[in-house]
ZAMARGU-4260 file (C-alpha; in steps of 0.2 Angstrom, whole numbers, plus 5000, padded with zeros to 4 digits):
<rodrens>
0) 4709/5076/5257 | 4704/5060/5258 | 4711/5049/5243 | 4700/5037/5233 | 4704/5020/5225
5) 4702/5028/5207 | 4715/5040/5211 | 4727/5028/5218 | 4723/5017/5203 | 4729/5031/5191
10) 4743/5038/5200 | 4751/5019/5200 | 4748/5019/5180 | 4753/5036/5175 | 4769/5039/5188
15) 4776/5021/5187 | 4778/5020/5167 | 4787/5037/5166 | 4798/5030/5178 | 4804/5016/5169
20) 4804/5025/5153 | 4815/5037/5161 | 4828/5024/5168 | 4826/5015/5150 | 4833/5032/5142
25) 4847/5031/5153 | 4853/5012/5155 | 4865/5008/5140 | 4855/4997/5126 | 4862/4981/5118
30) 4869/4984/5099 | 4887/4980/5087 | 4895/4992/5077 | 4895/4986/5060 | 4912/4988/5055
35) 4907/4987/5039 | 4898/5001/5038 | 4902/5012/5024 | 4900/5027/5037 | 4912/5028/5051
40) 4902/5034/5067 | 4916/5041/5079 | 4915/5038/5097 | 4907/5050/5109 | 4920/5051/5123
45) 4932/5059/5131 | 4946/5051/5120 | 4939/5059/5103 | 4941/5078/5096 | 4932/5084/5079
50) 4942/5100/5079 | 4944/5111/5062 | 4963/5117/5063 | 4978/5113/5072 | 4994/5120/5068
55) 5010/5120/5077 | 5025/5130/5074 | 5038/5126/5086 | 5027/5128/5103 | 5021/5107/5107
60) 5024/5114/5125 | 5011/5127/5126 | 4998/5116/5117 | 5001/5100/5129 | 4997/5110/5142
65) 4980/5120/5135 | 4972/5108/5126 | 4965/5091/5130 | 4969/5083/5112 | 4989/5086/5114
70) 4999/5076/5126 | 5017/5072/5131 | 5034/5079/5135 | 5042/5080/5116 | 5055/5065/5120
75) 5061/5051/5114 | 5053/5041/5127 | 5037/5052/5128 | 5033/5062/5114 | 5018/5073/5112
80) 5005/5063/5105 | 4988/5071/5095 | 4977/5055/5093 | 4958/5052/5088 | 4956/5070/5079
85) 4946/5073/5066 | 4947/5086/5058 | 4939/5092/5040 | 4946/5108/5031 | 4930/5113/5021
90) 4941/5117/5006 | 4949/5131/5018 | 4965/5127/5025 | 4977/5114/5029 | 4970/5100/5042
95) 4987/5099/5052 | 4999/5109/5051 | 5016/5107/5059 | 5030/5121/5058 | 5049/5124/5063
100) 5050/5108/5076 | 5063/5097/5082 | 5054/5088/5097 | 5048/5070/5096 | 5030/5069/5093
105) 5019/5055/5086 | 5001/5057/5075 | 4989/5041/5079 | 4975/5037/5072 | 4966/5054/5065
110) 4957/5059/5051 | 4960/5073/5039 | 4951/5077/5023 | 4943/5089/5011 | 4960/5104/5014
115) 4960/5116/5001 | 4965/5112/4983 | 4977/5126/4977 | 4994/5114/4967 | 5008/5126/4975
120) 5026/5120/4981 | 5019/5119/4998 | 5001/5119/4996 | 4989/5113/5008 | 4986/5093/5014
125) 4978/5084/5028 | 4993/5083/5037 | 5009/5095/5030 | 5029/5096/5039 | 5035/5111/5034
130) 5054/5111/5043 | 5051/5096/5056 | 5061/5082/5064 | 5058/5067/5074 | 5039/5064/5070
135) 5029/5049/5067 | 5014/5048/5057 | 5004/5031/5060 | 4988/5025/5056 | 4978/5040/5051
140) 4968/5041/5036 | 4973/5058/5023 | 4959/5053/5011 | 4948/5064/4999 | 4951/5082/4994
145) 4966/5086/5002 | 4977/5091/4987 | 4992/5081/4997 | 4986/5066/5009 | 5005/5070/5019
150) 5017/5083/5013 | 5032/5083/5019 | 5044/5099/5016 | 5061/5101/5020 | 5059/5088/5034
155) 5071/5074/5042 | 5070/5058/5051 | 5051/5058/5047 | 5041/5039/5050 | 5027/5039/5039
160) 5018/5021/5042 | 5003/5012/5039 | 4993/5029/5033 | 4977/5029/5020 | 4980/5043/5007
165) 4968/5040/4994 | 4957/5050/4981 | 4967/5066/4984 | 4979/5076/4972 | 4993/5068/4979
170) 4993/5054/4991 | 5010/5057/5001 | 5026/5068/4996 | 5043/5071/5000 | 5050/5087/4997
175) 5068/5091/5001 | 5067/5080/5013 | 5080/5066/5020 | 5082/5053/5029 | 5065/5048/5031
180) 5052/5030/5029 | 5036/5029/5020 | 5031/5012/5025 | 5014/5000/5025 | 5005/5015/5016
185) 4992/5016/5003 | 4990/5029/4992 | 4980/5027/4978 | 4966/5036/4964 | 4976/5052/4967
190) 4975/5063/4950 | 4993/5065/4950 | 5005/5054/4957 | 5003/5042/4974 | 5020/5042/4982
195) 5031/5056/4976 | 5053/5059/4981 | 5057/5077/4974 | 5075/5081/4978 | 5075/5072/4994
200) 5088/5059/4999 | 5092/5045/5007 | 5075/5037/5011 | 5065/5022/5012 | 5050/5017/5003
205) 5044/5001/5008 | 5029/4989/5006 | 5017/5002/5001 | 5003/5002/4988 | 5002/5015/4975
210) 4986/5007/4964 | 4976/5019/4951 | 4984/5035/4951 | 4979/5045/4937 | 4998/5047/4932
215) 5009/5038/4941 | 5010/5025/4956 | 5029/5031/4963 | 5038/5046/4957 | 5055/5050/4961
220) 5064/5064/4952 | 5074/5082/4952 | 5089/5079/4962 | 5082/5062/4973 | 5097/5051/4979
225) 5102/5038/4986 | 5084/5032/4990 | 5079/5014/4992 | 5062/5010/4986 | 5057/4990/4989
230) 5044/4980/4989 | 5032/4992/4984 | 5014/4986/4971 | 5014/5002/4959 | 5000/4995/4948
235) 4986/4998/4938 | 4990/5020/4935 | 4986/5026/4921 | 5004/5033/4917 | 5016/5023/4924
240) 5020/5012/4940 | 5037/5019/4944 | 5046/5035/4936 | 5068/5039/4939 | 5070/5055/4932
245) 5078/5072/4930 | 5095/5069/4939 | 5087/5055/4952 | 5105/5045/4953 | 5110/5032/4965
250) 5093/5025/4967 | 5090/5006/4972 | 5072/5000/4966 | 5070/4982/4971 | 5058/4966/4973
255) 5042/4980/4968 | 5028/4975/4958 | 5024/4987/4942 | 5009/4979/4933 | 4992/4981/4923
260) 5000/5002/4921 | 4994/5009/4906 | 5009/5013/4899 | 5025/5011/4909 | 5031/4998/4924
265) 5046/5007/4927 | 5056/5024/4919 | 5072/5028/4921 | 5077/5045/4914 | 5090/5058/4915
270) 5098/5049/4928 | 5113/5038/4930 | 5121/5024/4945 | 5105/5016/4951 | 5099/4996/4953
275) 5084/4989/4946 | 5084/4972/4954 | 5071/4960/4956 | 5057/4969/4948 | 5039/4962/4941
280) 5035/4972/4926 | 5017/4960/4919 | 5005/4967/4907 | 5009/4984/4903 | 5015/4992/4888
285) 5032/4994/4889 | 5039/4984/4905 | 5055/4999/4907 | 5059/5012/4898 | 5080/5020/4898
290) 5080/5036/4890 | 5097/5045/4892 | 5103/5033/4908 | 5117/5027/4909 | 5128/5017/4920
295) 5113/5009/4928 | 5111/4990/4933 | 5096/4981/4928 | 5095/4965/4937 | 5085/4948/4939
300) 5068/4957/4934 | 5054/4947/4926 | 5048/4955/4914 | 5033/4946/4905 | 5018/4949/4894
305) 5020/4967/4888 | 5012/4973/4874 | 5024/4981/4865 | 5043/4980/4873 | 5049/4973/4888
310) 5064/4984/4890 | 5065/4998/4879 | 5082/5010/4877 | 5074/5027/4869 | 5083/5041/4863
315) 5069/5055/4869 | 5083/5063/4879 | 5097/5057/4875 | 5109/5041/4874 | 5110/5025/4885
320) 5127/5020/4889 | 5137/5006/4898 | 5121/4998/4906 | 5123/4982/4914 | 5106/4970/4910
325) 5109/4953/4920 | 5101/4939/4922 | 5081/4947/4917 | 5066/4935/4912 | 5059/4941/4895
330) 5045/4934/4891 | 5029/4933/4880 | 5032/4955/4877 | 5021/4956/4861 | 5034/4966/4848
335) 5049/4963/4857 | 5057/4959/4872 | 5071/4971/4869 | 5071/4986/4858 | 5085/4997/4855
340) 5079/5012/4845 | 5096/5021/4839 | 5115/5020/4839 | 5118/5033/4851 | 5115/5022/4864
345) 5133/5013/4864 | 5142/5000/4875 | 5126/4992/4884 | 5130/4975/4892 | 5117/4959/4891
350) 5121/4943/4898 | 5113/4929/4908 | 5094/4935/4903 | 5082/4925/4895 | 5072/4928/4880
355) 5058/4917/4880 | 5042/4916/4866 | 5043/4936/4863 | 5036/4943/4845 | 5051/4947/4841
360) 5067/4943/4854 | 5078/4959/4849 | 5079/4974/4839 | 5097/4979/4841 | 5100/4997/4834
365) 5112/5005/4846 | 5132/5004/4844 | 5145/4992/4850 | 5131/4981/4860 | 5139/4966/4869
370) 5129/4950/4870 | 5141/4941/4883 | 5153/4945/4895 | 5166/4932/4888 | 5160/4916/4898
375) 5140/4917/4895 | 5128/4926/4885 | 5110/4926/4887 | 5098/4910/4885 | 5087/4911/4868
380) 5074/4899/4866 | 5076/4898/4848 | 5095/4894/4849 | 5098/4881/4834 | 5113/4874/4841
385) 5119/4861/4853 | 5129/4857/4869 | 5137/4844/4866 | 5149/4844/4879 | 5134/4848/4893
390) 5144/4863/4899 | 5127/4873/4900 | 5136/4885/4885 | 5130/4883/4867 | 5142/4875/4854
395) 5142/4889/4842 | 5136/4907/4842 | 5119/4914/4843 | 5117/4925/4826 | 5104/4942/4832
400) 5092/4949/4818 | 5103/4939/4805 | 5117/4948/4810 | 5134/4941/4810 | 5140/4957/4816
405) 5130/4952/4830 | 5130/4938/4839 | 5128/4929/4856 | 5147/4920/4857 | 5142/4910/4873
410) 5123/4907/4872 | 5117/4898/4887 | 5109/4881/4884 | 5093/4877/4896 | 5085/4858/4897
415) 5069/4866/4903 | 5058/4880/4913 | 5065/4883/4931 | 5053/4896/4932 | 5040/4898/4948
420) 5025/4903/4947 | 5021/4923/4952 | 5009/4929/4965 | 5003/4946/4968 | 4993/4950/4983
425) 4983/4963/4979 | 4972/4966/4991 | 4970/4965/5005 | 4985/4974/5009 | 4995/4966/5026
430) 4987/4975/5044 | 4969/4975/5036 | 4954/4974/5047 | 4940/4961/5045 | 4927/4957/5055
435) 4916/4942/5052 | 4913/4943/5035 | 4926/4932/5027 | 4939/4942/5016 | 4942/4940/4998
440) 4958/4940/4990 | 4965/4950/4975 | 4977/4939/4968 | 4988/4943/4951 | 4994/4926/4946
445) 5006/4922/4931 | 5017/4907/4924 | 5026/4903/4908 | 5017/4885/4909 | 4999/4883/4914
450) 4994/4885/4931 | 4989/4866/4939 | 4984/4866/4960 | 4980/4883/4970 | 4976/4881/4988
455) 4979/4893/5006 | 4979/4888/5022 | 4977/4899/5041 | 4988/4901/5051 | 5001/4885/5044
460) 4988/4872/5049 | 4987/4858/5039 | 4970/4859/5032 | 4970/4865/5016 | 4958/4875/5005
465) 4959/4874/4986 | 4952/4886/4972 | 4954/4886/4952 | 4969/4900/4946 | 4970/4905/4932
470) 4986/4917/4924 | 4979/4935/4927 | 4970/4942/4942 | 4962/4932/4952 | 4947/4934/4965
475) 4946/4922/4980 | 4932/4921/4992 | 4940/4911/5008 | 4929/4900/5018 | 4915/4907/5029
480) 4915/4890/5037 | 4936/4891/5043 | 4934/4908/5044 | 4921/4908/5060 | 4932/4895/5068
485) 4947/4907/5069 | 4950/4919/5085 | 4952/4938/5084 | 4967/4943/5082 | 4981/4942/5066
490) 4979/4930/5054 | 4989/4923/5043 | 4986/4915/5026 | 5000/4909/5017 | 4993/4906/4995
495) 5003/4891/4986 | 5002/4887/4967 | 5011/4874/4956 | 5015/4874/4939 | 5012/4861/4927
500) 5031/4858/4926 | 5032/4856/4947 | 5036/4874/4952 | 5029/4877/4968 | 5027/4896/4974
505) 5019/4902/4990 | 5017/4920/4998 | 5007/4927/5013 | 4993/4937/5016 | 4992/4944/5034
510) 4976/4950/5040 | 4965/4955/5057 | 4950/4948/5063 | 4941/4958/5075 | 4921/4957/5079
515) 4910/4970/5082 | 4908/4972/5103 | 4894/4970/5111 | 4887/4983/5120 | 4883/4977/5141
520) 4865/4976/5144 | 4869/4978/5166 | 4860/4990/5175 | 4873/5001/5181 | 4873/4999/5204
525) 4866/5020/5203 | 4853/5014/5191 | 4848/4998/5202 | 4850/5009/5216 | 4837/5022/5210
530) 4825/5009/5206 | 4825/5001/5224 | 4821/5018/5230 | 4806/5023/5219 | 4799/5006/5222
535) 4802/5009/5240 | 4793/5026/5240 | 4779/5020/5229 | 4774/5005/5241 | 4777/5016/5257
540) 4762/5028/5247 | 4750/5014/5243 | 4753/5006/5261 | 4750/5022/5268 | 4735/5029/5259
545) 4726/5009/5255 | 4724/5013/5276 | 4715/5029/5273 | 4701/5025/5259 | 4698/5007/5264
</rodrens>
């Protein structure tokens, strides 16, 4: 058959575009993943699994040998690993349920949401562990419509680290569990509690955020004993920041933030022999309440700007006896710095506390309240005596409530304010990832005097970036040009604030800068080879047939 020039030209016009269109569909496109996008787009790769349910019941080895989403040997060196899994429980069941296991395992970088919402002691969760030990839950997202984000029942030696458990019935819960660690998690906006310990002992709860919860931020109740609750932020909750209640003895609550809660910063009820030390309680209704609580140590807390009382001894559940209140700063509480409501509260000792600018420093209706230890009493900003020998103790007693039977015999004498500004980083949490857009810090600032100057630096560098501080919550956008010059990786933002009395405070916020990855536009060798072959074939066809039609 004779091929005309027109037919050959038509062949070239139709076939060549189809070839190159097909190749274009196969070659990866250039582009970026927007890490600020609200919708998570999971990678479509062999390392990602979209599943409906996982149930491990003492059968790790079977799961590891059968399913590609589980690997490892179950030893401390090579634990069983479930990683990069996403499960939507569809309001039917738990997403991940592990039972009756003492093998070592790690659950890492998974997403579990929308488990069923039945309120029972072992009700459904994003991650539920039942009679389990030797596990690590690391970097998972257990948010959105689980009853529990993470629930551990009758567990031991479980580490729950850097997980997100927001917008659930309860965020993270230990029930009848021992020797566990809950650290660096976020448990916000729960309809009940952010983090709870129930009948659990010898656990550590550190560096977590439990904000905007409907009832309580962090709960330690019902015979939960010997737990350490350290350096958490339980603020902006509709009920209490922290509650220690119902025979929860011998617990330590230290260096936490309990601010802007609608009711109480910290509540201790029906519990004895605990330590409440070094916490900040600001802008709550009450700073700290004790009821039916005895032999507790309440020391070195900063209790500011609460709308009713800084410390409240309340008879609701019974007397508060033989407690020691030492070294607390009670400042600018609207109704009273300290309120002891009934005579049934006996033998409580207050010494080396500071009472400054409260509506009323003290209302004492207790029995045998002691205002000094025989050597030192408290600092009162309305003390009218003198310290003629400059020994730091007032020369005359300080009479409380104009009642000579209630007096501080050794009032402290102070020549001025020695309290530096107090800074709290509300947002971001340490380890939060940002891309090219600069973070905005949310800081809570308090000082007895006016704050004077404020600045921040990046990674210990000398360049200072100043901002205007105010008492309360501050939104501080970081400098975009400086951020652009920083390399990817861990970035430490150091914030400094000084006050009009010359006191300087600082705090660090650690974040991660990670720019979106650019997808390569290079043509893989296989596609390049295919193009060469196709061009060769077309050239041969043209050459062969051109002679026939010429």
